[in-house]
KOLVO-793134 format. One record per residue (C-alpha): x, y, z; residue in three letters. Coordinates in steps of 0.1 Angstrom, whole numbers, plus 5000, padded with zeros to 4 digits. Example, Ala and Ser with C-alpha at 12.3 -4.5 7.8 and 13.67 -1.06 7.14 Angstrom:
BEGIN
{pado {5123 4955 5078} "ala"}
{pado {5137 4989 5071} "ser"}
END
This chain:
BEGIN
{pado {2297 9004 4512} "met"}
{pado {2326 9027 4500} "gln"}
{pado {2311 9066 4496} "val"}
{pado {2324 9087 4473} "leu"}
{pado {2317 9125 4478} "phe"}
{pado {2327 9140 4447} "leu"}
{pado {2315 9172 4453} "cys"}
{pado {2346 9195 4451} "his"}
{pado {2354 9176 4419} "ile"}
{pado {2323 9188 4402} "phe"}
{pado {2311 9221 4417} "cys"}
{pado {2333 9229 4446} "lys"}
{pado {2311 9237 4470} "leu"}
{pado {2310 9217 4511} "pro"}
{pado {2290 9190 4508} "leu"}
{pado {2259 9196 4538} "val"}
{pado {2264 9177 4570} "met"}
{pado {2240 9195 4594} "asn"}
{pado {2214 9175 4613} "ala"}
{pado {2180 9178 4598} "leu"}
{pado {2151 9194 4620} "pro"}
{pado {2129 9176 4642} "ser"}
{pado {2099 9180 4618} "val"}
{pado {2116 9155 4587} "tyr"}
{pado {2120 9126 4614} "tyr"}
{pado {2082 9139 4627} "asp"}
{pado {2069 9135 4591} "lys"}
{pado {2089 9105 4586} "leu"}
{pado {2076 9086 4618} "leu"}
{pado {2037 9092 4609} "ser"}
{pado {2040 9088 4574} "tyr"}
{pado {2063 9062 4565} "trp"}
{pado {2066 9040 4599} "gly"}
{pado {2103 9048 4602} "phe"}
{pado {2122 9067 4628} "asp"}
{pado {2156 9072 4606} "ser"}
{pado {2169 9078 4576} "leu"}
{pado {2199 9056 4557} "lys"}
{pado {2228 9081 4563} "gln"}
{pado {2231 9093 4524} "glu"}
{pado {2191 9097 4524} "gln"}
{pado {2201 9121 4554} "glu"}
{pado {2228 9137 4534} "gln"}
{pado {2211 9144 4500} "val"}
{pado {2179 9154 4525} "ile"}
{pado {2202 9181 4543} "ala"}
{pado {2212 9196 4513} "ala"}
{pado {2181 9203 4499} "leu"}
{pado {2171 9216 4533} "his"}
{pado {2196 9241 4526} "ala"}
{pado {2184 9252 4494} "gly"}
{pado {2215 9235 4476} "lys"}
{pado {2211 9214 4444} "asp"}
{pado {2220 9174 4448} "cys"}
{pado {2228 9149 4423} "leu"}
{pado {2224 9117 4444} "gly"}
{pado {2237 9083 4426} "val"}
{pado {2218 9056 4448} "leu"}
{pado {2214 9020 4439} "pro"}
{pado {2188 9000 4433} "thr"}
{pado {2164 8995 4466} "gly"}
{pado {2182 9020 4486} "tyr"}
{pado {2149 9047 4493} "gly"}
{pado {2160 9073 4466} "lys"}
{pado {2120 9085 4461} "ser"}
{pado {2124 9092 4497} "leu"}
{pado {2150 9120 4494} "cys"}
{pado {2120 9137 4474} "tyr"}
{pado {2089 9125 4492} "gln"}
{pado {2095 9134 4524} "leu"}
{pado {2111 9172 4518} "pro"}
{pado {2075 9173 4497} "ala"}
{pado {2053 9164 4531} "val"}
{pado {2076 9193 4553} "val"}
{pado {2077 9219 4524} "ala"}
{pado {2056 9245 4512} "gln"}
{pado {2042 9242 4479} "gly"}
{pado {2045 9213 4453} "val"}
{pado {2074 9187 4445} "thr"}
{pado {2079 9185 4409} "leu"}
{pado {2089 9150 4400} "val"}
{pado {2099 9145 4359} "val"}
{pado {2105 9109 4351} "ser"}
{pado {2106 9083 4326} "pro"}
{pado {2093 9054 4341} "leu"}
{pado {2052 9055 4333} "val"}
{pado {2047 9020 4358} "ala"}
{pado {2069 9034 4382} "leu"}
{pado {2048 9069 4386} "met"}
{pado {2017 9050 4387} "gln"}
{pado {2026 9030 4420} "glu"}
{pado {2041 9056 4434} "gln"}
{pado {2009 9076 4431} "thr"}
{pado {1984 9049 4444} "arg"}
{pado {2010 9044 4474} "ala"}
{pado {2013 9082 4481} "leu"}
{pado {1976 9084 4480} "ser"}
{pado {1972 9053 4507} "arg"}
{pado {1995 9072 4529} "lys"}
{pado {1970 9106 4524} "gly"}
{pado {1997 9124 4502} "ile"}
{pado {1977 9142 4477} "asn"}
{pado {1997 9132 4443} "thr"}
{pado {1991 9142 4408} "val"}
{pado {2000 9119 4383} "asn"}
{pado {2001 9131 4347} "phe"}
{pado {2008 9096 4329} "ser"}
{pado {1983 9078 4307} "gly"}
{pado {1954 9091 4284} "asn"}
{pado {1941 9126 4298} "ile"}
{pado {1916 9152 4278} "thr"}
{pado {1929 9184 4274} "glu"}
{pado {1898 9193 4296} "glu"}
{pado {1913 9170 4327} "arg"}
{pado {1945 9185 4324} "leu"}
{pado {1933 9218 4327} "ala"}
{pado {1913 9207 4355} "glu"}
{pado {1942 9189 4375} "leu"}
{pado {1965 9220 4366} "cys"}
{pado {1941 9242 4384} "asp"}
{pado {1940 9220 4415} "asn"}
{pado {1979 9222 4416} "ile"}
{pado {1977 9260 4414} "val"}
{pado {1952 9260 4440} "lys"}
{pado {1980 9244 4462} "gly"}
{pado {1959 9208 4468} "trp"}
{pado {1986 9185 4455} "ala"}
{pado {2022 9182 4476} "lys"}
{pado {2038 9162 4446} "ile"}
{pado {2030 9161 4409} "val"}
{pado {2044 9137 4388} "ile"}
{pado {2048 9143 4353} "ile"}
{pado {2070 9125 4322} "ser"}
{pado {2094 9149 4302} "pro"}
{pado {2071 9144 4273} "glu"}
{pado {2043 9156 4291} "arg"}
{pado {2063 9182 4309} "leu"}
{pado {2068 9204 4273} "phe"}
{pado {2031 9201 4259} "gln"}
{pado {2016 9231 4255} "pro"}
{pado {1991 9231 4277} "ile"}
{pado {2014 9219 4304} "ile"}
{pado {2041 9248 4293} "gln"}
{pado {2012 9275 4299} "glu"}
{pado {2000 9263 4331} "trp"}
{pado {2038 9255 4347} "leu"}
{pado {2046 9295 4355} "pro"}
{pado {2019 9296 4380} "arg"}
{pado {2028 9266 4403} "phe"}
{pado {2042 9270 4431} "gln"}
{pado {2071 9247 4431} "val"}
{pado {2096 9237 4462} "ser"}
{pado {2116 9212 4447} "leu"}
{pado {2124 9196 4412} "ile"}
{pado {2134 9165 4412} "ala"}
{pado {2144 9146 4384} "ile"}
{pado {2148 9107 4384} "asp"}
{pado {2162 9084 4358} "glu"}
{pado {2191 9115 4359} "ala"}
{pado {2213 9093 4335} "his"}
{pado {2186 9100 4303} "cys"}
{pado {2200 9134 4303} "ile"}
{pado {2234 9122 4291} "ser"}
{pado {2241 9110 4258} "glu"}
{pado {2268 9088 4274} "trp"}
{pado {2243 9071 4296} "gly"}
{pado {2226 9036 4287} "his"}
{pado {2190 9049 4280} "asp"}
{pado {2193 9087 4265} "phe"}
{pado {2166 9106 4258} "arg"}
{pado {2166 9138 4240} "pro"}
{pado {2135 9155 4260} "arg"}
{pado {2159 9155 4292} "tyr"}
{pado {2182 9183 4275} "arg"}
{pado {2154 9209 4278} "glu"}
{pado {2151 9203 4318} "leu"}
{pado {2172 9232 4320} "leu"}
{pado {2143 9253 4305} "lys"}
{pado {2118 9242 4333} "val"}
{pado {2142 9246 4358} "arg"}
{pado {2146 9283 4351} "lys"}
{pado {2112 9291 4360} "leu"}
{pado {2126 9284 4393} "trp"}
{pado {2159 9298 4393} "pro"}
{pado {2160 9300 4434} "lys"}
{pado {2142 9263 4442} "val"}
{pado {2169 9233 4448} "pro"}
{pado {2171 9208 4423} "leu"}
{pado {2175 9171 4433} "leu"}
{pado {2192 9147 4404} "ala"}
{pado {2183 9108 4406} "leu"}
{pado {2196 9078 4393} "thr"}
{pado {2211 9041 4402} "ala"}
{pado {2240 9040 4383} "thr"}
{pado {2264 9066 4368} "ala"}
{pado {2298 9066 4351} "thr"}
{pado {2317 9095 4361} "pro"}
{pado {2318 9108 4326} "lys"}
{pado {2275 9106 4333} "val"}
{pado {2281 9121 4363} "arg"}
{pado {2300 9153 4350} "ala"}
{pado {2275 9153 4323} "asp"}
{pado {2244 9156 4342} "ile"}
{pado {2260 9182 4366} "val"}
{pado {2266 9199 4337} "arg"}
{pado {2236 9196 4317} "gln"}
{pado {2213 9205 4348} "leu"}
{pado {2240 9227 4362} "gln"}
{pado {2239 9218 4392} "ile"}
{pado {2255 9240 4423} "asn"}
{pado {2254 9214 4454} "gly"}
{pado {2270 9180 4463} "pro"}
{pado {2274 9151 4441} "val"}
{pado {2272 9118 4462} "leu"}
{pado {2282 9088 4449} "his"}
{pado {2275 9051 4468} "ile"}
{pado {2295 9023 4456} "ser"}
{pado {2284 8998 4432} "val"}
{pado {2296 8968 4448} "arg"}
{pado {2277 8940 4464} "arg"}
{pado {2291 8920 4483} "asp"}
{pado {2266 8898 4492} "glu"}
{pado {2259 8890 4453} "leu"}
{pado {2273 8862 4439} "ser"}
{pado {2278 8872 4404} "leu"}
{pado {2279 8843 4376} "asn"}
{pado {2279 8843 4338} "cys"}
{pado {2273 8806 4320} "ser"}
{pado {2281 8798 4285} "asp"}
{pado {2261 8769 4292} "glu"}
{pado {2243 8760 4259} "pro"}
{pado {2212 8738 4274} "glu"}
{pado {2202 8777 4287} "lys"}
{pado {2167 8765 4302} "phe"}
{pado {2181 8732 4318} "leu"}
{pado {2207 8755 4336} "leu"}
{pado {2179 8780 4347} "leu"}
{pado {2157 8754 4361} "val"}
{pado {2183 8738 4383} "glu"}
{pado {2196 8770 4395} "ser"}
{pado {2159 8779 4405} "ile"}
{pado {2157 8754 4422} "lys"}
{pado {2191 8758 4444} "lys"}
{pado {2182 8788 4455} "ile"}
{pado {2157 8794 4489} "lys"}
{pado {2132 8823 4480} "gly"}
{pado {2120 8842 4449} "ser"}
{pado {2137 8849 4420} "ala"}
{pado {2130 8875 4390} "ile"}
{pado {2143 8863 4349} "val"}
{pado {2148 8887 4326} "tyr"}
{pado {2135 8884 4292} "gln"}
{pado {2150 8908 4259} "pro"}
{pado {2107 8910 4246} "asn"}
{pado {2075 8900 4258} "arg"}
{pado {2068 8868 4242} "val"}
{pado {2091 8850 4261} "leu"}
{pado {2078 8859 4299} "pro"}
{pado {2049 8842 4293} "lys"}
{pado {2061 8810 4272} "ser"}
{pado {2089 8802 4293} "gln"}
{pado {2065 8809 4327} "ser"}
{pado {2041 8781 4312} "leu"}
{pado {2075 8758 4302} "lys"}
{pado {2088 8763 4342} "leu"}
{pado {2055 8750 4352} "lys"}
{pado {2061 8715 4331} "his"}
{pado {2097 8712 4355} "phe"}
{pado {2075 8719 4391} "gly"}
{pado {2084 8753 4390} "val"}
{pado {2054 8777 4401} "leu"}
{pado {2063 8810 4378} "ala"}
{pado {2043 8844 4365} "thr"}
{pado {2052 8868 4340} "trp"}
{pado {2050 8906 4337} "tyr"}
{pado {2053 8931 4306} "his"}
{pado {2044 8967 4295} "gly"}
{pado {2018 8949 4272} "gly"}
{pado {1998 8934 4298} "leu"}
{pado {1965 8952 4314} "ser"}
{pado {1974 8969 4346} "ala"}
{pado {1948 8944 4361} "ser"}
{pado {1972 8917 4349} "glu"}
{pado {2000 8931 4361} "lys"}
{pado {1986 8937 4399} "arg"}
{pado {1972 8901 4396} "arg"}
{pado {2006 8882 4384} "asn"}
{pado {2029 8913 4407} "met"}
{pado {2005 8900 4440} "leu"}
{pado {2008 8863 4429} "leu"}
{pado {2048 8866 4432} "trp"}
{pado {2054 8891 4457} "met"}
{pado {2028 8869 4479} "arg"}
{pado {2048 8838 4475} "asp"}
{pado {2026 8824 4457} "lys"}
{pado {2047 8817 4425} "val"}
{pado {2088 8815 4432} "ser"}
{pado {2097 8832 4398} "val"}
{pado {2088 8861 4378} "met"}
{pado {2093 8861 4343} "glu"}
{pado {2096 8897 4329} "ala"}
{pado {2112 8924 4307} "thr"}
{pado {2130 8954 4321} "lys"}
{pado {2093 8972 4327} "ala"}
{pado {2093 8958 4359} "phe"}
{pado {2114 8958 4391} "gly"}
{pado {2110 8995 4395} "met"}
{pado {2099 9006 4428} "gly"}
{pado {2094 8966 4437} "val"}
{pado {2108 8958 4471} "asp"}
{pado {2111 8925 4480} "lys"}
{pado {2137 8914 4505} "pro"}
{pado {2137 8877 4497} "asp"}
{pado {2153 8878 4462} "val"}
{pado {2178 8853 4461} "arg"}
{pado {2183 8851 4420} "leu"}
{pado {2181 8874 4393} "val"}
{pado {2187 8855 4362} "ala"}
{pado {2191 8874 4327} "his"}
{pado {2181 8850 4302} "tyr"}
{pado {2199 8867 4269} "phe"}
{pado {2226 8893 4283} "pro"}
{pado {2213 8928 4297} "pro"}
{pado {2214 8957 4272} "ala"}
{pado {2243 8975 4293} "ser"}
{pado {2265 8973 4325} "met"}
{pado {2243 9003 4343} "glu"}
{pado {2209 8982 4333} "glu"}
{pado {2228 8947 4343} "tyr"}
{pado {2240 8966 4375} "val"}
{pado {2204 8984 4384} "gln"}
{pado {2186 8948 4380} "glu"}
{pado {2208 8925 4397} "val"}
{pado {2209 8948 4428} "gly"}
{pado {2171 8937 4428} "arg"}
{pado {2187 8910 4446} "ala"}
{pado {2198 8903 4487} "gly"}
{pado {2180 8934 4497} "arg"}
{pado {2177 8922 4529} "asp"}
{pado {2218 8914 4530} "gly"}
{pado {2218 8875 4528} "lys"}
{pado {2233 8860 4498} "arg"}
{pado {2220 8859 4466} "ser"}
{pado {2228 8853 4428} "tyr"}
{pado {2233 8869 4399} "gly"}
{pado {2231 8847 4368} "leu"}
{pado {2239 8859 4330} "ile"}
{pado {2230 8829 4305} "leu"}
{pado {2245 8836 4267} "phe"}
{pado {2258 8823 4236} "asn"}
{pado {2274 8839 4203} "glu"}
{pado {2242 8841 4187} "gly"}
{pado {2221 8860 4215} "asp"}
{pado {2246 8889 4208} "tyr"}
{pado {2236 8888 4170} "glu"}
{pado {2200 8891 4180} "arg"}
{pado {2205 8919 4208} "leu"}
{pado {2218 8938 4178} "lys"}
{pado {2191 8932 4156} "lys"}
{pado {2165 8948 4183} "leu"}
{pado {2192 8975 4192} "ile"}
{pado {2187 8981 4152} "gly"}
{pado {2149 8982 4157} "phe"}
{pado {2149 9007 4186} "arg"}
{pado {2175 9029 4167} "asn"}
{pado {2166 9033 4135} "ser"}
{pado {2179 9050 4107} "glu"}
{pado {2162 9087 4100} "pro"}
{pado {2152 9082 4070} "glu"}
{pado {2130 9050 4083} "phe"}
{pado {2118 9072 4111} "ile"}
{pado {2108 9097 4087} "ser"}
{pado {2087 9072 4063} "lys"}
{pado {2069 9058 4095} "val"}
{pado {2057 9093 4103} "tyr"}
{pado {2046 9099 4069} "gln"}
{pado {2030 9069 4065} "ser"}
{pado {2011 9073 4100} "leu"}
{pado {1999 9109 4087} "ala"}
{pado {1986 9090 4059} "asn"}
{pado {1974 9063 4075} "tyr"}
{pado {1953 9088 4102} "leu"}
{pado {1943 9111 4071} "gly"}
{pado {1959 9139 4088} "ile"}
{pado {1969 9162 4059} "ala"}
{pado {2003 9187 4062} "glu"}
{pado {2003 9214 4081} "asn"}
{pado {1971 9206 4100} "asp"}
{pado {1964 9183 4132} "gly"}
{pado {1980 9200 4156} "lys"}
{pado {1969 9192 4192} "asp"}
{pado {1944 9160 4178} "ser"}
{pado {1945 9122 4195} "ser"}
{pado {1941 9091 4177} "his"}
{pado {1938 9055 4183} "his"}
{pado {1958 9032 4163} "leu"}
{pado {1960 8996 4160} "asp"}
{pado {1999 8988 4157} "met"}
{pado {1992 8952 4140} "asp"}
{pado {1969 8960 4117} "leu"}
{pado {1993 8996 4111} "phe"}
{pado {2026 8974 4109} "ser"}
{pado {2011 8947 4086} "leu"}
{pado {1999 8974 4060} "gln"}
{pado {2033 8984 4052} "his"}
{pado {2045 8946 4060} "glu"}
{pado {2070 8963 4092} "trp"}
{pado {2079 8948 4125} "arg"}
{pado {2054 8957 4151} "val"}
{pado {2088 8966 4169} "asn"}
{pado {2101 8986 4145} "glu"}
{pado {2076 9008 4139} "ala"}
{pado {2068 9010 4176} "tyr"}
{pado {2105 9024 4182} "tyr"}
{pado {2102 9045 4145} "ala"}
{pado {2074 9065 4165} "leu"}
{pado {2094 9065 4198} "lys"}
{pado {2121 9086 4184} "arg"}
{pado {2097 9111 4167} "val"}
{pado {2081 9114 4202} "glu"}
{pado {2116 9121 4216} "glu"}
{pado {2123 9144 4191} "ala"}
{pado {2092 9161 4201} "gly"}
{pado {2065 9162 4172} "tyr"}
{pado {2039 9132 4189} "ile"}
{pado {2030 9115 4222} "thr"}
{pado {2028 9080 4229} "leu"}
{pado {2002 9068 4255} "ala"}
{pado {2015 9035 4275} "glu"}
{pado {2021 9005 4260} "gly"}
{pado {2015 8990 4222} "ile"}
{pado {1982 8978 4227} "his"}
{pado {1968 8947 4243} "his"}
{pado {1959 8919 4217} "pro"}
{pado {1934 8901 4208} "ala"}
{pado {1928 8868 4230} "lys"}
{pado {1908 8835 4219} "leu"}
{pado {1903 8807 4243} "arg"}
{pado {1884 8772 4230} "trp"}
{pado {1856 8760 4246} "leu"}
{pado {1856 8727 4226} "lys"}
{pado {1880 8699 4219} "asp"}
{pado {1898 8700 4185} "met"}
{pado {1879 8674 4168} "ala"}
{pado {1847 8693 4175} "thr"}
{pado {1862 8725 4166} "val"}
{pado {1873 8711 4130} "phe"}
{pado {1841 8693 4121} "glu"}
{pado {1819 8727 4130} "cys"}
{pado {1838 8751 4109} "val"}
{pado {1834 8735 4082} "gln"}
{pado {1809 8751 4069} "glu"}
{pado {1823 8787 4077} "leu"}
{pado {1839 8809 4050} "pro"}
{pado {1877 8809 4048} "leu"}
{pado {1878 8780 4073} "his"}
{pado {1906 8766 4053} "lys"}
{pado {1928 8795 4050} "glu"}
{pado {1925 8808 4086} "ile"}
{pado {1923 8778 4109} "ile"}
{pado {1951 8761 4101} "pro"}
{pado {1973 8796 4104} "ala"}
{pado {1954 8804 4139} "leu"}
{pado {1961 8768 4155} "met"}
{pado {1999 8774 4148} "his"}
{pado {1998 8811 4157} "gly"}
{pado {1983 8805 4190} "ile"}
{pado {1994 8768 4198} "gly"}
{pado {1978 8744 4221} "pro"}
{pado {1973 8761 4255} "glu"}
{pado {1947 8780 4236} "ser"}
{pado {1923 8748 4248} "phe"}
{pado {1932 8755 4282} "ile"}
{pado {1936 8798 4287} "asp"}
{pado {1932 8825 4265} "phe"}
{pado {1961 8832 4244} "ala"}
{pado {1972 8863 4226} "asn"}
{pado {1962 8862 4189} "val"}
{pado {1989 8874 4166} "pro"}
{pado {1966 8892 4138} "ile"}
{pado {1994 8899 4115} "gly"}
{pado {2011 8863 4118} "phe"}
{pado {1978 8848 4108} "val"}
{pado {1967 8873 4081} "ala"}
{pado {2003 8868 4067} "gln"}
{pado {2001 8827 4069} "lys"}
{pado {1968 8824 4053} "ser"}
{pado {1966 8854 4030} "gly"}
{pado {1936 8867 4043} "val"}
{pado {1930 8901 4054} "lys"}
{pado {1930 8915 4092} "pro"}
{pado {1896 8929 4097} "arg"}
{pado {1879 8894 4079} "ala"}
{pado {1902 8873 4102} "ile"}
{pado {1887 8892 4134} "glu"}
{pado {1850 8887 4115} "val"}
{pado {1859 8850 4113} "phe"}
{pado {1865 8850 4152} "leu"}
{pado {1833 8868 4161} "arg"}
{pado {1817 8837 4138} "lys"}
{pado {1832 8810 4164} "leu"}
{pado {1825 8824 4196} "gln"}
{pado {1789 8831 4185} "ser"}
{pado {1791 8792 4177} "leu"}
{pado {1802 8787 4212} "ser"}
{pado {1833 8768 4197} "leu"}
{pado {1852 8797 4215} "ala"}
{pado {1858 8828 4236} "gln"}
{pado {1870 8860 4218} "phe"}
{pado {1884 8892 4233} "arg"}
{pado {1890 8918 4211} "pro"}
{pado {1925 8939 4203} "ala"}
{pado {1915 8969 4230} "lys"}
{pado {1934 8997 4246} "gly"}
{pado {1955 9007 4213} "pro"}
{pado {1985 9034 4210} "leu"}
{pado {1968 9071 4214} "glu"}
{pado {1992 9094 4191} "ile"}
{pado {1987 9131 4200} "thr"}
{pado {2004 9152 4174} "phe"}
{pado {2024 9178 4189} "leu"}
{pado {2028 9198 4162} "thr"}
{pado {2014 9203 4124} "glu"}
{pado {2019 9177 4104} "arg"}
{pado {2056 9178 4083} "tyr"}
{pado {2061 9165 4048} "arg"}
{pado {2085 9134 4057} "ala"}
{pado {2112 9144 4036} "asn"}
{pado {2116 9181 4056} "val"}
{pado {2106 9166 4091} "leu"}
{pado {2135 9181 4113} "pro"}
{pado {2151 9151 4131} "leu"}
{pado {2183 9151 4154} "pro"}
{pado {2204 9130 4130} "ile"}
{pado {2237 9131 4151} "lys"}
{pado {2220 9123 4183} "val"}
{pado {2199 9090 4168} "leu"}
{pado {2236 9077 4150} "ala"}
{pado {2252 9086 4187} "gln"}
{pado {2222 9067 4206} "ala"}
{pado {2232 9036 4181} "arg"}
{pado {2267 9040 4183} "glu"}
{pado {2264 9042 4223} "thr"}
{pado {2242 9011 4225} "ala"}
{pado {2260 8986 4207} "ile"}
{pado {2290 9003 4226} "asn"}
{pado {2273 8989 4256} "lys"}
{pado {2262 8952 4244} "leu"}
{pado {2298 8945 4235} "gln"}
{pado {2312 8960 4273} "gln"}
{pado {2284 8936 4284} "val"}
{pado {2301 8908 4263} "lys"}
{pado {2333 8914 4272} "gln"}
{pado {2322 8913 4312} "tyr"}
{pado {2306 8880 4304} "ala"}
{pado {2335 8863 4283} "asp"}
{pado {2359 8873 4314} "glu"}
{pado {2372 8844 4331} "arg"}
{pado {2398 8856 4354} "asn"}
{pado {2391 8889 4374} "ile"}
{pado {2365 8890 4399} "cys"}
{pado {2331 8903 4385} "arg"}
{pado {2324 8923 4414} "gln"}
{pado {2363 8942 4404} "ile"}
{pado {2351 8941 4367} "leu"}
{pado {2320 8963 4380} "ile"}
{pado {2340 8983 4401} "gln"}
{pado {2364 8989 4374} "asp"}
{pado {2338 8998 4347} "tyr"}
{pado {2321 9024 4369} "phe"}
{pado {2358 9039 4375} "asp"}
{pado {2358 9031 4411} "glu"}
{pado {2391 9020 4436} "val"}
{pado {2384 8985 4434} "pro"}
{pado {2381 8963 4468} "asn"}
{pado {2397 8931 4473} "glu"}
{pado {2382 8898 4454} "ala"}
{pado {2347 8890 4468} "cys"}
{pado {2358 8854 4469} "gly"}
{pado {2322 8845 4457} "ile"}
{pado {2317 8848 4422} "cys"}
{pado {2321 8821 4392} "asp"}
{pado {2358 8838 4386} "asn"}
{pado {2369 8834 4422} "cys"}
{pado {2356 8800 4428} "arg"}
{pado {2370 8791 4397} "asp"}
{pado {2405 8798 4413} "lys"}
{pado {2398 8776 4445} "leu"}
{pado {2419 8744 4444} "pro"}
{pado {2390 8718 4440} "glu"}
{pado {2376 8733 4408} "arg"}
{pado {2411 8737 4387} "lys"}
{pado {2412 8710 4363} "leu"}
{pado {2438 8695 4379} "glu"}
{pado {2422 8686 4406} "his"}
{pado {2390 8679 4388} "val"}
{pado {2397 8656 4358} "leu"}
{pado {2408 8626 4383} "pro"}
{pado {2378 8630 4396} "leu"}
{pado {2355 8633 4364} "leu"}
{pado {2368 8609 4345} "lys"}
{pado {2364 8575 4366} "pro"}
{pado {2325 8593 4372} "ala"}
{pado {2321 8592 4336} "ile"}
{pado {2331 8557 4330} "val"}
{pado {2311 8542 4356} "thr"}
{pado {2280 8562 4344} "tyr"}
{pado {2285 8552 4305} "val"}
{pado {2286 8512 4322} "asn"}
{pado {2253 8514 4337} "thr"}
{pado {2234 8524 4306} "leu"}
{pado {2229 8501 4277} "pro"}
{pado {2232 8531 4248} "val"}
{pado {2251 8561 4264} "cys"}
{pado {2247 8592 4243} "leu"}
{pado {2268 8624 4242} "ala"}
{pado {2235 8641 4255} "gln"}
{pado {2234 8617 4283} "asp"}
{pado {2270 8625 4294} "ile"}
{pado {2262 8661 4293} "met"}
{pado {2232 8661 4308} "ala"}
{pado {2246 8643 4339} "gln"}
{pado {2277 8661 4346} "phe"}
{pado {2269 8694 4336} "arg"}
{pado {2257 8713 4364} "phe"}
{pado {2287 8700 4387} "arg"}
{pado {2314 8703 4363} "tyr"}
{pado {2321 8731 4334} "lys"}
{pado {2305 8715 4301} "his"}
{pado {2343 8724 4287} "gln"}
{pado {2358 8701 4315} "tyr"}
{pado {2335 8673 4306} "ile"}
{pado {2344 8672 4268} "thr"}
{pado {2379 8675 4277} "leu"}
{pado {2375 8645 4298} "ala"}
{pado {2359 8623 4271} "val"}
{pado {2384 8629 4248} "ala"}
{pado {2412 8620 4273} "glu"}
{pado {2391 8590 4281} "leu"}
{pado {2391 8581 4241} "leu"}
{pado {2425 8589 4238} "gln"}
{pado {2435 8564 4265} "glu"}
{pado {2412 8533 4252} "gly"}
{pado {2392 8535 4284} "thr"}
{pado {2359 8542 4265} "ile"}
{pado {2352 8538 4227} "glu"}
{pado {2325 8554 4201} "met"}
{pado {2309 8521 4180} "pro"}
{pado {2283 8549 4162} "his"}
{pado {2291 8587 4159} "pro"}
{pado {2277 8605 4193} "gly"}
{pado {2274 8574 4207} "met"}
{pado {2300 8561 4240} "tyr"}
{pado {2301 8525 4254} "lys"}
{pado {2331 8510 4279} "val"}
{pado {2360 8492 4264} "thr"}
{pado {2358 8455 4269} "asp"}
{pado {2391 8454 4283} "lys"}
{pado {2382 8480 4309} "thr"}
END
């Protein structure tokens, strides 16, 4: 790999190259079972040992967390780790605890009394590592205790979040410098998997990093990167999964598709499971183990999946819709081929996908007026008066709250996320766990037995439409909002009806649980005076759209090597063409149009001649995975023009009699 040392550009300090004391290797062996570090890990830790700050831009799967975990067990005091990734925080805590490394994790629903208890344990020296989100870090009770912590190292994970030019900017990250000033002589380590030079410079400036910047090239020569605008995306996905020998990850843009597509894959002989932020902890663990232990080959997931997952035999990372940014793509596709063997990245896209993703960007980056409106409605919904409510916590069912105002759940949720980022509230993990239902009787019996129940004519058709036939096999999510809108029945009456079905032994019903917990960090503002970072919100929206456009340019490119495109995006000096991406392969003589057509045209004629009736989709299905669909379309057009085949009816082909 190409390694660039940029410290002379950013901080004008020499890179620390001294060997580490033996105690580091002793701890490495006793806790992790390794007797050596990767060169770049060693260089990062050496800088910290010398009391210097460091920015490490290390690729996915490179062992970034070890760069602060190992110094933590060597140094006196506690290592403060700031991370926005709740799932990763929880997984790291479990892994460290299994190694006997005392760790405090501040994620999840924690009472004020429990927060104080944990902080007291830290002050007394019980913990070696403290993991906390930036939002929780600035809660008043944490801020009261923080100066008493004996901190030996500050580690900022996902450091690109501090830059408005990054792909996941979070305003709270900009305040981390205040925390650093509590321990001015303590080294600070900033880590991220991807960052352009502009973002790296911004991180250094915002955190006042006084030490080396270590950047490893984003190029991965073992990865064959591919993009396809094949109209039948699902069929191409199935074909791609069946060709690989190993595991696959398929990324989806929302929480609905992972499960539905997993079930669909099973009908095509592919075993799959799913993962997203709305699953319970037990469901996440169960599905993760199924995939990690090779009980299933495919993990269908949202971007909530993958952080900290180290599975060496992932042979395919597919994006069923284009990723949101090149940074996100490089991080996610980097989960393939960690054992160094040939693996594949595949982006499936069409023009409509980009419009859909732009709408999603709009939901996630609402206009200030809408954010204020949701904040006002939330306060009214919870009965919080103006200038009241500070430090109060409340449970919220996002489905019911959104339905009352005729908003999409995601639309309202992301508006509240923007309020959280502005520092006025905190949100517990996830939106909520939806209601679930499983039928215990067949459909005919159900329809017969509900005839005497009030509102059955309104609710049952809408319910059947909402949960689908899979509910006769397993538990299915009940979209209460959808059923309410479709039936015209209030949500609470629907829940009463579902409980009645259970009492009649017609179904098993699990009410929604674990709703969103909201804590007000300030007194409630009047909506029209709620201070929001308007310029920051506008910049975030514009940045997100620009980054999606850059993904589109990458996917649409048909000539330049994809590894070179990625290196160019991150302002790296490009290597030679990889020779294995789709664009490189298309330059091979056997892939050129003049070579393909003489082989494809007679093959189409032979195939059409074997069928009594041949439809256009039959031809496409027969040849689409060996040839580009543009080549197939051109071959058919030439055969028609030559008179070799004819079209007696629209979309229907036959070989001409003279042939």
